[in-house]
N, C-alpha and C positions, 0 to 999 in steps of 0.2 A: 347321465341322469344320479346314478351313484355317486358320482363326485359332486355334481351340485347338491346332492342332500346331506352328504359329507359335510360340504362347505356350510350347510344351512347348519348344521349339528353342532359345528366350530364356532358358532358366533354367541352360542350359549356357554363354551369353557370358561373357565376361572371367578364363576359368580358362587358365593360362597352360600351354603346349604340353607340359613336364615331369608337370606334375600330369595330363593325357592320357596320358602313356607310365609313369606312375605305376600309373596305372587299368587299362591292357591288359597289363600285366607281372602286376597283381592278378589282372585275368581269367585267364588263361592260367594263373597258378598255383590258382585256386581254382576254374577248372572239374575241375582233377584229383584235389582232396580229398574224393572221394565214399567212402573210407574210411571216414570220422570218424562219417555219419550212419547206416551200417550196421555199428559196430563192436561195439556191446551185441547186436547180433541173429547178427554173424560167430561170438563169443567162445559164446555160447550153442548156436547149430545147428552150425555147423562143428566148434568145438575141444570141445563138451560141458562146458562153464565153468556151476556154479551162478551163482544170483544176484550173493550173496554176494561170488563171486570175482572177479565182473565191476566190482561196483563197486569191489574193491580195485586191479584195472586202471585204472580208470578215475580212481580216486585219484591214481593213480600218473603219468596223464597230466595232472592237475591241478600234482603236483608240479612234475613239468617243466616246465611251463608257466610256475610261478611262477619256477622259476629262473632259464629261459631270459630272461622277462621282466626279472627283475633284472640278468640278467649283460649284456643288448641293451641297458638305458638306459646302465650303466657304460661298455661299448664305445662308444658311440654319443659319450658324452660325451668318451670317451679319443682313439677313432681316426677317427668321422666316421661318418655313416650309410651312406655308401656303402659301404667296406669291410665292416661288417657285414651288411648286405642281400645282396652278393655270395654271402659266404663261408656264410651263413645258408642260403641257397637252394638252393646247390650241395650242401650236404651232407647238407641235407634229402631230394635227390632221392634220394642214395645210400642212404640210411639206411632210407626206407618202401619201396624195392627189398628191402633186405635184412631187413625185418618181417617177413615173408609166412614164412619159412623158419625162425621161433620158432614154438614151438607146447606148449611148455609154463609152467603160469602165472607160476615165477618168471624164466624169459626172457623171457615179455612183458611182465611189470613191469617188469623192466632197458629192455626194449627200448622200449614207449613212453616211458619216462621218458625215455630219450637222445632221441629222436626230438622230442620235445616241447620238451625243453633246448635244442636245435638250432634248432627250427623257429620258437619264439618268439622268438628274437634277434631275429627280423626286424620285430615288429610295433612296438616302441617306435622304432626304425630308420626305421622306415616313415613312423610320423607325426610324426618330425624333419625327415623330407626333403617331407613334403607340406607342412608347416608355412614349411618354408624356400623353398619354390617357389612357393606361395603369397603371396597380398596379403591384407593384414588382411582387408579386407571380403568376402574370396571364401572366408575357411577353411572354415566352414559348409557351404558348397554342397562345395569341394572334399572335405570328409569324405564328403560325400553321393553324390560320383560315385566314390569309392573304394568307400564301400558298394554302390551301384549295381554296380559290375563284379563286388565277391563274391557279390550277390546273381543275378547273371544266369549266373555260372559255377554257384552254387551252387544254380540254376534248372534246370538243363540235367543237373549232376553227379550228383544222386542218381536221376533220371530215367532215365541212360543208365547208371548204376551196378545200378538195378534189370535191365535187358537183361541188362549184364556177368554178374550174379550168376546168372540164370538159363539163361545159355548156358553159359560156360564156368567160373563158378564164382568165391568172393571172391578168390582167386590174382590176376585177371586187374586188380584195384582195385588193388593192390599197387604193380604195373605202371604203371596209367598214373599213376597219384601221382607216383611217382617220375621219371617221364619229361617232365611237366607241371614239375614243380619245376625240373628239367634247361634245358629250353625257357625260362623266365622267367629263369633266370639269364643264360644266351643273349643273351634281348633286352634284359636291362637292360645287361650289358657294352655291347653295341653301340649303345644309345640314349641313356645316362644317366651317361655318363662325366663327373666333374664337372670336368677339365679344358677339356669343350669347351661346359660350361652355364653359366649366369649365376645365383647365387642371387640370388632377389628381397627375401629380408627377413631380413636379419640385422643385429640388435640385440645387441651383449653389454652385460652389466651385470655388473661388477666386483664380486666379493663378494654374489652373490645369497641370498637368505634361505631357508634349507632348506626343502623340503615339508613336511616334518615339524611344523615350527612354525604351519604353514598352517591353523587350527583350524577355518575352511570347508572346505577340502581333505579335509579328513579325515572331518568328517562325509560329505560328497560319497562319498568312498571306502567308506564304511561302506554307505552305500545301495546305490554301484554293487555290493557285492559281494553284497547280497541280491537285486538283480536279478538278477545272474548268475547264483544259486543256483536262483529259479525258472526263469531263461528258458532256459537250460541243462537243463531237464529232456526238452525238446525234442527232445534227441539222446542220451537214455538210457533214462530210462523211458518215455519217452512211444512210440516205435519199438513198445516190447513192449506196449503198453496197446495200440496198434493192431492188432498180429497174437491177442493173447491175449483180449479183449475182443470186438475187432469183425472178427477172423478176414479181416485182408488181408493180400496177398502181397505180397513184398519191391517187386515192379513198382508196386503199389498204394502203398504205403506210399512210394516215390520220386516219385511222381507228387502225393501228397500235399504233402511236402514241398519238391517244386520248385515248388507253387505259392505257395507264401511267397518265393521269389527272382523268379520272375515278377511278382508284385503290386509286390515294391520296386521292380524293375528300373523298368516302367510308372508308377507312381506316387510314388514315394518322393522325387524331385527336385521335381517340381511341389507336392506337399505340403511339404515345407521352402522352399522360398521363397515358397510363401502363408504359413506359420506365421512365418516371420524378418519379414513386415510387418504381423502381429497385434499385436504391443504385448503380447505375453506374454514376461516373463522364461524365460530357458533354464531355471532349475530347475521353475517354473511347468508349461514343455512338457515334461522330461523325467517329471516327478510323473501326468503323464497318461498318458504313456508307460507308466508302470510300474503305473499301475489298470488300463491296459489289458489288461497284458499277465498281472497276476494273476488277473483276471474270466475269463483264456481257458481256465482250469484249472476253475474253478468252475461253470462253462455245463456241464461234460462228465457233471457230477453231474443236471444236470436231466431227462437223457431217453438211452435206451437206442437212439436212433435214429442211425446211422452219420452221417445228414447232418449232427450237431451236431460232427462232427470238423472240417468245412470252417470252420464258425461259428467254433469255437474256435482254429482256425491262423488264420483271419481277423481277428479280435481281436489275436492276438499279435504276427501282420504288422503291423497297425497302431500296436500299441503300441512295436514294435520299431520301425519306421520315424522315431518319433517321437523314442525315449529315448535311441537310439545315438549319430544327429550332433549333438544338442546337448548330452549328455553330454560327447563329444570335444572341440565348442566349447566346454563350459564349463570343461574340462580346460586348455585352451589357454589361454585368459582367466588362469586362475590361474598359469600359467608363467612365471616369470622365463626374459628369454630366454637368460640363461648356463645355465642347468641345466633345459633342456628334456627331456633325454633322463631326467633323475630323476624330473620329473612326468609323463611317459608311461610311464615304466616302471611307476611307481606306479598309473597307470590301468588299466594293463593286467594288471598283478598282483592287483588287485582282483577281476580277472574268472577269473585264473589259481588264486586262491586258491576260487573259488566252482568250479574244476573237481573240487579236492581233495573240496571236502566234500559237492557238487551230486551228484554221480552216485553215491559210496558211500551218502549217506543215502538218495537216493532208491530204491536198490536193497534197501535195508534195509526201509523201509518200505513197500516193496509186496511184498517177501517176509511182512512181517510183520502189515500193516495193512489190505492189498490195494489197491487202484487209488483205490477212491473215499474212503477215509478219507485217503490221501497227497493225493488234489487239495484236500479241505478244507486239511489242513495247509499245501499248497505255496501254497494263496490266501490264509493267514493270514500267511506270511512276508512275502509280496509286501504286505501291509498295513502291516507293518512297516517295510517300504520306502518305502512311500509316508509314512508318518509321519515319517519320519527328515526325507524332503525338506520337507515340513511345518515341521519345524525350522529346516532350513538356511534354506529362504525366511524366513522370519520373523529369524533370526540376521543373514543378508545384508541384508534390510530395515532392521534396527535399525543396523549398521553405516554405512550410506549415511545415517541422519538425523543421526547423530551425527559424522559426517564433517567 
């Protein structure tokens, strides 16, 4: 047992202090983002929106995410990651608090859009900061540490969020979201002042090749869009499925979602450390992760037993643990040092585009085709994602042989 624990701790060795600070800032910020998993429930139960209206609001969520990711990438390359992160976190905190006072359909569409524009400016900036403070051999593990912080916060957030909803209502979630963003801003200013820190890995390339000319990266982005499309169902249609089909309470839904983050917290870093030594390529590993995530929807149609929800969640969690760190690492590998902001912005935009289409399409499919047929279609979309990754793997293999 002691050896196992020591091996677990060894997977964290070699990461810079700045990466650890970024992880703590992310943990504080993510622990408060408990509104997001409950947003579809809040809109249907508290505000009485139809599923179609909820899908439209979530599409605005995605539009804001696309705009914010693009803007964040541009500003990161222009004024630097530090200024973008500070301004994004501070403004997001204020906007989250204000969001609870919007109750009409159109005001919420606009409000969600603005929140996500500001909030997702943070993502490409954080990725560039993470890359800057990580040695090349540590970048995948650095990404994994950040994801560990995200999921540790996410494992506690939904569970606590469920308690808050049942005790004081949805309004408390917005206050906690806003306050935690403000606390994360304060910590960022205190510990990551660029004048006091040393960037470990800065290599500039004059006139770097634009990302849009990187064919392999474009195939990868299409696959990540489809992966994001199926993955995001767990944050819109899936909570409704838990409630409607299996009659789970908000607290039980929070525990089920929280299990995802807790499993990732325990297992992702050792799993990634082991997979890095497996000899498999990053694309092969992303492919495996996408397959398991697609399978997590298919198994839901096998039985009405409520325990299948846990099995589905575990399949998705393992798929997520594999796909996300190695897709981040693949994006880093493709990025020229002179335009990392552009590459990481496009990577985040792929998932932001998923937000636009995933939530709205998922809600419409549930309303028109019901849950069972929706899960079959989602599984099929996951199959297309896996097929694209097979194409990417073959393309890269051919390029390597011809090099």
